[in-house]
C-alpha positions, 0 to 999 in steps of 0.5 A, a space after each residue: 760308739 753306736 749301740 742297737 739301742 741308739 739305732 732303735 731310738 733313731 728309727 723310732 724318731 724317724 718313724 721307721 720300722 726296723 726288724 730286730 734282725 736288722 739292728 746289727 746291720 744298721 748299727 755297723 752302717 751307722 758306725 761306718 758313717 761316723 768313722 768317716 766323719 772322724 776322718 773328714 774332721 782331720 782334714 786341715 781347713 785352716 785358712 780355707 775360705 767358706 764357699 756358698 757353692 762347690 763350683 767356682 763362678 757367679 750365678 747369672 740371674 735373668 732380670 725380674 720383669 713382668 711380662 704379659 702372656 698372650 693366651 692366658 686361657 690356654 695356659 689355664 687349661 693346661 694347669 693340673 689344678 686351679 683355684 679361681 684364676 690362679 694356679 694351685 700348687 701343693 704346699 712346700 714344707 
C-alpha cells in the first residue's frame, strides 16, 4: 500500500515539487500502477522464451565500411558546432 509519505519521499528523490493538495491524487495513481503490476505478475510465463525485441525477425545491419566523403568542407559548414576538424556533439548520459 502506497502512503502519502511514500509519495513525498519518491518526489523528493526525483527532485519533483508536489503540492500537499496533490499528494492524495498521486497516491491513488501510484497504487493503481502497482495494482496493475500485480495483475501482470499473475500471467503464466512458464516455458516462454525471453525475447530481445517484441517483434519477430532479424535485424539487418549494413556493413561497417569506411568511405571517403567528397566535399568535407561543405559538411563541416553545416555542422551546428565544431571542435577543430571534428563535429562536436552534446554528452550522452
